[in-house]
N, C-alpha and C positions, 0 to 999 in steps of 0.2 A: 679754511672756510669756517665761518661761525654763523649761528642762526640769528635771523631777525624773525621774531615770532609774533603770532597773533592767536586768536581763539574764537571758536564758536561759543555759544552760551554754555556756561557751567564748567568749562575747563579751558586752561591755557593750551593752545595747540599750535604747532609750528606753522607760521605763515611766511616766514622769510628767512633766508640765509644770505649772509653778506660775505662772500669770499673777498678778502682784501689781499691782493697779491703781495709777496715780499718786496716787489718793486714799487708798490704804490701805497703809502700809508694814509694819505689824506683822502677823505671821501668827496671833497670839493675840488673840482678840476677845471680846466680851461673849457669855456663854453663860447660858441659863436656860430654864425651862419656858415654853412659849407660854401666854399667858393666854386666858381665855375670850373676851375682847374681840377677840382676834386670830384667832378660829376661822375667820372668813371670808376671811382674808388668804391669797393664793396661797402655796403651799409649793414651794420649789425642789426639783427632782427630782435624783436621781442618774442617771448615764449609764453603764451597765455592759453590756458585750457587745452594744453596738448598740441598747440599749433604754433609754428613759427610765423610771426606776423610782421609785415613792414609797417613801421611807424608812420603816422601822418604828420609828424612834427615838422616845424620849419627851423628848429634849433638843433644843431648837431655838434658833437664833440669830436675833434680830430684826434686820432690815435696814431702816433708815429713809432716806427721801429727805433728804439733808443740806440741801436748800433749804427744806423745809417741816416736817421731822420726821414726816411721814406714814409709817406703817408700810407698806412695799411688798411685803415677802416674808419668809418664814421659811425659814432655811437649816438643814438637818439636821446634827447631829453624827452622822455615819455610825456605825452599830453595828459592833462587831468583826466580825460575820458579813458585813456588807456590804463592809467594807474587805478582808476575806480573799477574798471573791468577786471583787472588782475585781483583786486581785493574781493570782488564779488565771486570770482572763480574759486577763491580760496576759503570761502565761508564754511564749507562743509568740514567735517572733522579731519584733523591731522593733514592739512594741506599747506604747501610752502610757497613763499615768494623769495626768489633770490634777487638781491640788488648787488651785482658785482661792481667792482671798481670801474669807474668810467674810463680809466686809463689802461685797463687790462681786462677786457670782458671775455677773452677767448676761452679760458678754462670753464667758465660757467656755461657757455654755449655748448661746449663739448659734453658737459654733464647733461644738458637738455637732450642732445642727440642720443646719448647712452640711455637716458630715461625712456625715450621713445622706442629704442631698440628692445629694451627690457619690457615693453608693453605696460609701463606704469599708466594707470588710468588718467584720462584727461583731467586737468585741474588740480591734480595732486602736486604738481610742480609748476610754478610760474616764475618768469624772469622779466624784470623791468630794468630799465637803464636810466641814467641821468645823473645830475649833480645835486645841488642844494634843493631844488624843487621836489625831486623824488624823495630825498631824505626827509624833508618837511612833511610830505604826504604820509610817510611811514610813521613819523612821530605824532601826527595829528589825527589820522584816520581812526575813528572809534572802534572799528572792527579789529584793529591790531592791538593786542593787549600786552605784548611783551616784545622787547627788542634786545638783541645781542649784537655787539659791535666790537671789532678789533681794528685799531688804527691809531691815528695821531692823537695827542692830548687835546688839541684845539677842536677837532671834529668830535671826538668822544665826549668831551665835556658839554659841548653844545647839544649833542643827541641825548645825553643823560638828563640835562636840565629840561629840555623841551619835552622829552618823553615822560619823565616823572611828573612834570607839571600837568600833563594830561592824564595822570593816573595809571600809567603803564608800568609794568615791571621792566627794569632796564639793567643790563650788565654791560659795562663799557671797559674793554681791555685797552689800555693806553700805552704810553711810551715806556722805555726801559733804558737802563744803564747797567748792564750785567757785568759783574766783576769776576775775574778768575784770580784766586789767591795762590801764589806759587811759594810753597815752603822749600827751604834749602835741602830737605831730604827727599824731594819729589823725584820720581823716575824722569830724568832729564829728557831723554829722547821722546818718551811718550808725551810728557807735558808740553814740549815745544811743538810737536806735530799737532796735538790737539788744539793748542792755542791758535796756531796759524790757520788751521781749517775752520775753527769756530769764529775767528775774527773776520776772515776774508771771504768765506763761502757765501754764495748768493750776493756777492759784492757788498756784504754787510747789511743788506736790506731785509732783515728779519728781526722780529721783536725779541728773539732769544739769542741774537748774535753776542758773542763774548767780546765786547768792545773795549773793555778796560782790564788790564792785567795789573795785579798788585804783587810786587816782588818783596818777599820778607827776608831781610838780611842781605849782606853784601855778596854772599855766594850765589844766591839766586839772581841778584841784580846783574851779575857778570854774564848771564845768559842772553842779554839783550842783543848782542851782535849776532848771535846764532839765529835768533828769530828773524833778523833782517836777511840773513843768508837764505833761509827757507822761504821767506816771503818773496824774495827776488826770483825764485824758481817758478813761481806761479805764472801761468800764461794769461794775459788779458786779451779778450777778443769777443767775437759775437757768440751769443748763446747757442746758435745753431752749429757751431764748430765743436765737435765732440772732444777736442783737445783743450778747449777753453776751461780755465779754472775760475776766472773772475770776469763776469760779463759787465755790460754797461749799467749805469744807474738809470732810473725810470725817465727822467726828464731833464732838459737844460736847466730848469729852475733848481732841481735837486743837485745837479752838478755844481751850480754856482754857490749853493748853500754849503756844500761840503768843502769847496775851496775856501770859502770865507771862514769856516770853523777851523780849518787847518792853519790858515794864516793868523787867526786870532790866538792860537796856541803859541805860534812863533813870537808874535808881538808881546805876549804876556810872559815870555821867558822860557818856554819849553824848548827842548832840543828836537829838531826835525831829523830823525835818524834815517828815515826813508821817505822820499817825496814822490808820490805817484801822480802829481797834478799834470805832468807833461809826459805821461806814459806813451810809449810807441805802440801803435797797433798796425794791423795788416792794411794793405792798400784797399781803398774803398770804404774804410771805416773811419776816415779822418774826421768826419762830422759827428761821430758818435759821442754819447755821454759817458766817456770813459774816465775812470780814476783808478790808477794802479794802487796796489797795497801801499799804505802809508803808515809810518810809525812815529809817534811823538813820545819822547821820554822826558824825564824830569818834570812831569806834569804835577801841578799842585791842585788841591780840591777847589780852590776859588776860581780857577780858570774856566773860561766859557766852554772850551773843548771838553772839559770834564763834566760840567754841569748839564750840558745839553746832549740829547740823543743825536748823534751825527747821522746815523742811518746810511752809512757808506763804508767802504773798505778801509777804515781808519782805526788803528789800535793805539790807545793812549796808555802809557805806562807810568805807574805811581810806585814810589819806593817807601817802604816802612821798615822798622827795625824788629817788630815783634808781631806775633799772631793777634795779640790783644789790640794792637794798633790797626791791624788789617780789619778785624771785626768792627771796630769803632768806625772806621772809614766807610765800610759798606753800609752799616746801619745809619750813618749820618746822611747818606745820599737819599734823595726824596723818592727814588724809584725802588720797587721791590719785586721785580719780575722773576729774575733768576740769578744764581751765583754758583760758583764751583770752587773747590779747594783741591789742590794737587799735593799729595803727601803720601809717605809710606807709614806714617804714624797713626795708629788707630786712636790714640788719645787726642791728638790734634784734630783729627776728623770729627771725633765725638764732641769735642768742645765747640768746634765750628758749627756743626749742625744744630747744637742746642742753643747757642747764643746768637746766631745770625737771625736777623729780622727780615727775611726774604722768603717769598712764597715757594720757590722751587730751588732745591739745593742739590748740587752734584758733588759726589765724592770721586775724584779722578774721572769725572764725566763732564765734559765742557758745556754741553747743551742739554740740561736735564729736563727735556720735554717728556711728560709721563705717557705711559701706554693708555689706550682708551678707557680702561676700567678705572683709572685714577683721574682725579680732577686737575685741571690746569689752574694752579693756585697763586697766580700773581697777586701782589698785595700792595698796600700803601699807595704811593703815587702812580702805580701801574694799573690800578683797578678802581672802578667806581661801581658800587652795587653791593648787594649782600649775599649773592649766590654766584659762585664761579661756574664757568662752563667746563664741559668735558666730564666724562665719568658719571658717578652718582649725582654729583652736584648739578651737572647739566640736565639730567632727567628731572631732578627736583625743580630746576628753574622752569621747565616746560609744564610743570604739573600744578594744577589748582586743586587743593585738597577739599574734600566734602565730607562732613561728618553727619551721619544719619543716626538718630536715636529712636528706637522703636520698642514697643511692648506688645507681646502676644500672650494672652492668658487663656487658659482652658475655660475659665468661667465665662469668657465672652462668647464661647461657642455653645455652652450648655445652660447658662443661667438667664433668666428673663427679668430678674429684679435689678433695678438700677442701684449703683453704689455711689454714696456721697462722700466716701473717704478719699484722702489724697492718694494718688498712685505711689506705691512703694515697691521696692524689690524685696521679695521674700525668699 
C-alpha cells in the first residue's frame, strides 16, 4: 500500500493511499454497467467520514475470482459528488483517502473496518473507488497536493505527468525487471531455493519478483535443470487452499499477455525449459487464470521476454561468462528496482554492490525489500519523482518545510526611541 497524499494549507498532509495489489498493477480496469444477472452480487461500499456508504453511481466495475471467474463483487465508479465529499472530509490535518485497485478492493475495505474498530475519528480515513475518472479527480483536485503511486509504467507515467502539470508533488513507482546474479561459488541449495521462491511466489505478481536470473560461468549454468525440478514441485491452485504455492493471475487479459510473452521468447530463439501454459488444476478451477511456473533459458537481452516486465510466474535465464558482464547486463536494462547476487565471495559482493546501478541490492537475499526505517529506493526506469517512499524519504515526501526568521531584542521592550539602522545580529 502506498500513499496518495494531499494537504491542508501550509503543510503536505496524507490525503490518499493507493494499495495496488500484487495481482493488479494497472490502475485502469474494466468498466461497465452491471447486468441484471449481477443484481444479487454484493456491492463494495465507499468509506467516507467514518461511514460505509452505498454509491449512487450507475457505473460499476465487475470483480471476478481469478481462480473460478465467479463474479464476487461490484465496485463503484464513484460519482463526482462522492469524490468531492471524500476530499472535503479529508481537508483537516493529516487525513487520508485510499483509492484501492478497482480489481482488488477487499484489503482496503478490511482496513476501513479495522479503523472503525480502533475508534479512529471520522474523516481521518476515506476510501473511494473507480477507474480513470477517480484517478483524474485525484490528479486534478486542488486540495490534493501530493500523490504517491505504485503500479504499471503506463498508469504511473500518466499520473506523474498529469499530477505534476497541476503543480502536485508526485512519486510514481513503476515497473521492474529484477535480476538475480548467480556466481559459481554460490551456496547451491540456498541459491536455488531462493530463486524459485522469489520468481514464482505470488504468481510473479509483485514489483520485487526476481524474474530474471543471470548465471555466471558454465558451472552455475549447469544448475538450470535443478531449478526446473524444484519449480515442478510447486502446487498451482486457488489462493484459498493453504497448500497452494502459485495462485492465479489477476485477469484473463493478464493471462493472455503472459502467454504471449512466453511465446515471443520461443519465437525469438529462447529454450522453453518448463512450460506452465497448460498447467493442470483441481476440478472446479478449469476456468481460472492459471499459469504454472515457466522457465525460459538461453534468453538474449534483445528479446521481448527480457525487455518487458512479464508480471507472472515466468523466470527468464541469461548466461554470461564473468561478473563484469553480469553487472553490465543489469545496468543496461532500463529498470532499476531491485537486484541480488548469490556468492560466497566478499570481494565479489563488494564489487557488485558498488558498481551496480539499481536502487535495492540484496547479497544472498533474493527480494531486498527494506525494513520500514529504510527507504524503498527503486531508481531509473522504475521510478519517477525526486523523493522515494518508505522510511525517512517517505516522511520527507509528506512534509512541506517552513522557515521562520524572527528577531527579539531586549531594546524593543525597554527603549522608546526608534532606530533607523539596518537590523543586524550582534
